[in-house]
ZAMARGU-4260 file (C-alpha; in steps of 0.2 Angstrom, whole numbers, plus 5000, padded with zeros to 4 digits):
<rodrens>
0) 4949/4935/4956 | 4939/4922/4946 | 4952/4909/4945 | 4969/4903/4952 | 4978/4900/4936
5) 4988/4915/4931 | 4999/4906/4919 | 5002/4912/4902 | 5002/4899/4888 | 5018/4898/4878
10) 5016/4901/4860 | 5029/4898/4847 | 5037/4914/4839 | 5030/4918/4822 | 5021/4901/4820
15) 5022/4894/4803 | 5034/4907/4797 | 5051/4901/4803 | 5057/4899/4785 | 5055/4918/4783
20) 5068/4921/4797 | 5087/4919/4797 | 5092/4903/4806 | 5101/4913/4819 | 5086/4924/4823
25) 5074/4909/4822 | 5085/4899/4834 | 5085/4913/4847 | 5066/4914/4846 | 5064/4895/4848
30) 5076/4895/4863 | 5066/4909/4871 | 5050/4898/4869 | 5058/4883/4875 | 5057/4873/4859
35) 5076/4870/4858 | 5089/4866/4871 | 5106/4874/4871 | 5121/4863/4872 | 5134/4868/4885
40) 5148/4878/4877 | 5161/4867/4885 | 5153/4852/4876 | 5150/4859/4859 | 5165/4870/4858
45) 5157/4879/4843 | 5150/4896/4839 | 5131/4897/4838 | 5119/4911/4836 | 5127/4929/4835
50) 5144/4923/4839 | 5140/4915/4856 | 5146/4897/4860 | 5133/4884/4856 | 5126/4873/4843
55) 5124/4879/4825 | 5106/4882/4820 | 5099/4873/4805 | 5097/4883/4789 | 5080/4889/4785
60) 5072/4891/4768 | 5077/4909/4768 | 5095/4904/4772 | 5096/4892/4757 | 5089/4906/4745
65) 5102/4919/4752 | 5116/4907/4752 | 5113/4902/4734 | 5111/4920/4729 | 5128/4924/4737
70) 5136/4910/4728 | 5129/4916/4711 | 5135/4934/4715 | 5152/4928/4719 | 5153/4918/4703
75) 5146/4932/4693 | 5160/4944/4700 | 5173/4931/4697 | 5168/4929/4679 | 5168/4948/4676
80) 5185/4949/4684 | 5191/4934/4674 | 5187/4943/4658 | 5199/4957/4662 | 5214/4946/4667
85) 5221/4945/4649 | 5222/4964/4650 | 5235/4963/4664 | 5252/4964/4657 | 5267/4953/4662
90) 5257/4939/4670 | 5262/4921/4665 | 5248/4909/4660 | 5251/4898/4676 | 5247/4914/4687
95) 5230/4917/4677 | 5225/4898/4679 | 5230/4899/4698 | 5220/4915/4700 | 5204/4907/4692
100) 5206/4891/4702 | 5208/4900/4718 | 5193/4911/4713 | 5182/4895/4710 | 5187/4888/4727
105) 5183/4904/4735 | 5166/4904/4727 | 5163/4886/4733 | 5168/4891/4750 | 5154/4903/4752
110) 5142/4889/4756 | 5152/4888/4772 | 5151/4906/4777 | 5138/4903/4791 | 5148/4888/4798
115) 5166/4896/4797 | 5164/4915/4795 | 5180/4919/4804 | 5190/4907/4795 | 5184/4912/4778
120) 5186/4930/4781 | 5204/4927/4787 | 5207/4916/4772 | 5201/4929/4760 | 5216/4940/4765
125) 5229/4930/4757 | 5218/4923/4743 | 5213/4940/4738 | 5231/4945/4737 | 5234/4930/4725
130) 5217/4930/4716 | 5207/4944/4710 | 5193/4933/4704 | 5190/4929/4722 | 5185/4947/4726
135) 5166/4944/4726 | 5168/4929/4738 | 5180/4939/4749 | 5167/4953/4750 | 5153/4941/4755
140) 5164/4933/4768 | 5168/4950/4776 | 5149/4954/4776 | 5145/4937/4784 | 5159/4941/4797
145) 5151/4958/4802 | 5133/4950/4803 | 5138/4934/4814 | 5152/4940/4825 | 5155/4954/4837
150) 5164/4970/4833 | 5181/4964/4839 | 5182/4951/4825 | 5177/4964/4812 | 5189/4977/4818
155) 5204/4965/4817 | 5200/4956/4801 | 5191/4970/4792 | 5206/4981/4796 | 5218/4968/4788
160) 5207/4969/4773 | 5207/4988/4772 | 5226/4989/4775 | 5231/4977/4761 | 5220/4985/4748
165) 5234/4998/4743 | 5246/4984/4742 | 5235/4972/4732 | 5231/4986/4719 | 5250/4991/4718
170) 5255/4973/4714 | 5239/4969/4703 | 5234/4986/4696 | 5217/4988/4689 | 5218/4988/4670
175) 5203/5001/4668 | 5206/5013/4683 | 5221/5022/4689 | 5229/5018/4705 | 5222/5032/4716
180) 5204/5030/4710 | 5205/5012/4711 | 5211/5012/4729 | 5198/5025/4734 | 5184/5015/4726
185) 5189/4998/4734 | 5191/5006/4751 | 5173/5014/4750 | 5166/4997/4744 | 5175/4987/4758
190) 5169/4999/4771 | 5151/4999/4765 | 5151/4980/4765 | 5157/4981/4784 | 5145/4994/4789
195) 5130/4985/4780 | 5134/4969/4789 | 5135/4978/4806 | 5119/4986/4803 | 5110/4970/4799
200) 5118/4962/4815 | 5112/4977/4825 | 5094/4976/4818 | 5093/4958/4822 | 5099/4961/4840
205) 5087/4975/4842 | 5072/4964/4837 | 5077/4951/4849 | 5080/4964/4862 | 5063/4971/4860
210) 5055/4954/4860 | 5065/4950/4876 | 5059/4966/4884 | 5041/4962/4879 | 5043/4944/4887
215) 5050/4952/4903 | 5036/4964/4904 | 5023/4950/4902 | 5032/4940/4916 | 5033/4955/4927
220) 5014/4959/4924 | 5010/4941/4928 | 5020/4941/4944 | 5012/4958/4949 | 4995/4951/4946
225) 4999/4935/4957 | 5006/4946/4971 | 4991/4957/4971 | 4980/4941/4971 | 4990/4934/4985
230) 4989/4950/4995 | 4970/4951/4992 | 4968/4934/4998 | 4978/4937/5014 | 4968/4952/5018
235) 4952/4943/5016 | 4959/4929/5026 | 4963/4941/5040 | 4946/4949/5039 | 4938/4932/5040
240) 4948/4927/5055 | 4944/4944/5064 | 4926/4944/5060 | 4921/4925/5061 | 4932/4921/5076
245) 4922/4934/5086 | 4905/4929/5081 | 4909/4910/5083 | 4916/4913/5100 | 4900/4921/5106
250) 4891/4906/5099 | 4902/4894/5109 | 4900/4904/5125 | 4881/4904/5125 | 4880/4886/5118
255) 4891/4880/5132 | 4880/4890/5145 | 4865/4881/5139 | 4873/4864/5139 | 4880/4865/5157
260) 4865/4875/5164 | 4849/4866/5157 | 4840/4871/5173 | 4843/4890/5170 | 4828/4901/5171
265) 4818/4903/5155 | 4822/4921/5153 | 4841/4917/5152 | 4838/4903/5140 | 4828/4914/5129
270) 4841/4928/5130 | 4855/4915/5126 | 4846/4908/5111 | 4843/4926/5105 | 4861/4930/5106
275) 4865/4913/5097 | 4853/4917/5083 | 4859/4935/5081 | 4877/4930/5081 | 4874/4916/5069
280) 4865/4928/5058 | 4879/4941/5059 | 4892/4927/5055 | 4882/4921/5040 | 4881/4939/5034
285) 4899/4942/5036 | 4903/4926/5027 | 4891/4930/5013 | 4900/4947/5010 | 4917/4939/5010
290) 4912/4926/4997 | 4904/4940/4987 | 4921/4949/4986 | 4929/4933/4981 | 4916/4930/4967
295) 4916/4948/4961 | 4928/4957/4949 | 4927/4973/4960 | 4923/4977/4978 | 4904/4978/4982
300) 4901/4995/4987 | 4883/4991/4992 | 4888/4980/5007 | 4889/4985/5025 | 4901/4998/5029
305) 4917/4992/5038 | 4918/4996/5057 | 4928/5011/5063 | 4932/5017/5080 | 4914/5023/5083
310) 4908/5005/5083 | 4919/5000/5098 | 4905/5004/5110 | 4894/4992/5101 | 4907/4979/5101
315) 4909/4980/5120 | 4890/4980/5122 | 4889/4964/5112 | 4903/4956/5122 | 4894/4961/5138
320) 4878/4953/5132 | 4887/4937/5129 | 4891/4937/5148 | 4909/4944/5147 | 4915/4957/5159
325) 4922/4971/5149 | 4927/4989/5154 | 4930/5002/5141 | 4940/5018/5143 | 4941/5031/5129
330) 4952/5046/5130 | 4952/5051/5112 | 4952/5070/5109 | 4941/5070/5093 | 4935/5053/5089
335) 4926/5059/5073 | 4943/5065/5066 | 4951/5048/5067 | 4956/5041/5050 | 4944/5027/5044
340) 4959/5015/5041 | 4966/5019/5059 | 4949/5017/5067 | 4946/5001/5058 | 4962/4994/5063
345) 4959/4999/5082 | 4942/4991/5081 | 4950/4974/5074 | 4963/4974/5087 | 4950/4976/5101
350) 4939/4963/5093 | 4953/4950/5092 | 4959/4954/5110 | 4942/4951/5117 | 4940/4935/5107
355) 4956/4929/5114 | 4951/4934/5132 | 4935/4924/5130 | 4945/4908/5124 | 4960/4909/5135
360) 4954/4918/5151 | 4935/4914/5152 | 4927/4923/5167 | 4940/4936/5169 | 4937/4955/5166
365) 4945/4963/5151 | 4950/4981/5151 | 4950/4991/5134 | 4959/5008/5134 | 4959/5019/5119
370) 4968/5036/5120 | 4976/5048/5107 | 4975/5064/5099 | 4979/5071/5081 | 4998/5071/5079
375) 5001/5060/5094 | 4994/5044/5087 | 4981/5032/5093 | 4985/5020/5108 | 4975/5004/5110
380) 4978/4993/5126 | 4968/4977/5131 | 4972/4969/5147 | 4965/4953/5156 | 4970/4944/5172
385) 4975/4926/5173 | 4961/4914/5173 | 4956/4906/5189 | 4958/4888/5184 | 4967/4879/5171
390) 4961/4882/5153 | 4963/4869/5140 | 4974/4874/5125 | 4965/4881/5110 | 4972/4874/5093
395) 4980/4887/5082 | 4983/4900/5096 | 4994/4914/5092 | 4989/4916/5073 | 4977/4930/5077
400) 4991/4940/5086 | 5002/4938/5071 | 4989/4945/5060 | 4986/4960/5071 | 5004/4964/5071
405) 5005/4963/5052 | 4989/4974/5051 | 4996/4987/5063 | 5013/4987/5053 | 5003/4990/5037
410) 4996/5006/5044 | 5013/5012/5050 | 5011/5007/5068 | 5017/4994/5079 | 5010/4981/5091
415) 5017/4972/5106 | 5010/4958/5117 | 5015/4947/5131 | 5011/4941/5149 | 5012/4953/5163
420) 5020/4949/5180 | 5003/4944/5188 | 5000/4931/5175 | 4988/4941/5165 | 4990/4946/5147
425) 4992/4963/5139 | 4992/4969/5121 | 4998/4986/5117 | 4996/4995/5100 | 5001/5012/5093
430) 4994/5018/5077 | 4998/5034/5068 | 4986/5048/5068 | 4993/5063/5058 | 4988/5080/5064
435) 4981/5085/5047 | 4971/5069/5045 | 4952/5071/5042 | 4941/5056/5047 | 4926/5050/5038
440) 4908/5049/5045 | 4908/5035/5058 | 4897/5020/5054 | 4891/5005/5063 | 4896/4988/5059
</rodrens>
């Protein structure tokens, strides 16, 4: 955890290559990157990208090239068909002129295929019945409909085109092919155009879907990293509170004794000064280790081992040296078999409770009881009677107990606390101790 900034800078999609993409795809990618703002569908009232309501995207260089190519293809097909018109028998000159005029208008309308794909595909049905020179423009309109609109539009309009093919070829037979082969060839060509357009649409949607999944994966990874960092900081904060509060309370007790008893015997002053020096040294050592964890990328395995249940005797002895009255009763079947995490939690609970007893009930005798066996769990109880006099309130009281309850719940246990009937205070904790658990070698803090 070297820094607090876990944000990922937003970079434009395909920087400098927007002109290579279709306008619909480029607009989708720009919207994902926040470079464009979608207008509300109620306000725009138009179809935008991939048939969804919204503003129409601006043409890219690729769109201009494709549209111009489609226009040339429509014109080329129209000119080829116009050469065969004189071969059709029984058609007046006015019909031929109208056929070519409608074909020219259909070719010009291909420039509107991105703006009005549904209207052009619908209009191509009656125009195709009246003008055979508009066949190329009709095929382009049908392809555009399959690319830019959902399947329901393609099903209805494409079905209309397919259903009218036999009728059109019966009314305007092909001069070079018989009726049957002409119908089959035209049906295959129309179905191929529709399938091709749907394939292009699905390919674009797949690309956008994969990109969306990649962005979601990046966002989830960033959120997981932030959550892990937050949990690590909370754990470090709890550890700092449990450790430093105990050390600093010892310092406060002995410093207060020196302040209010300046005439104490020299031996007591020396002993109190030694405890202050040792507690200050321990507090600095603990603080140095915590800061080392914050600075390092990985935990420092060379630091002091974390305290376990075996260190509880040393904790009680340290509190007694500070002048506190503490009794310890251990009824643990096999202390060496207590899991390290459970023993460490029990140690922290006893440490925090003794710290609270020194702050809120000075001069009283605290009783620590630890009992348990494999398969039954480990019970930790800390009691202290009410103080003799009135004790001034301590700022921030209660935060340590909240941390202890969270620490116990993380191990699968529970913690309860409250005042007793005689005015004293009691903390009861139960921690799981599986029957098959194996403990690690006890270490001293």
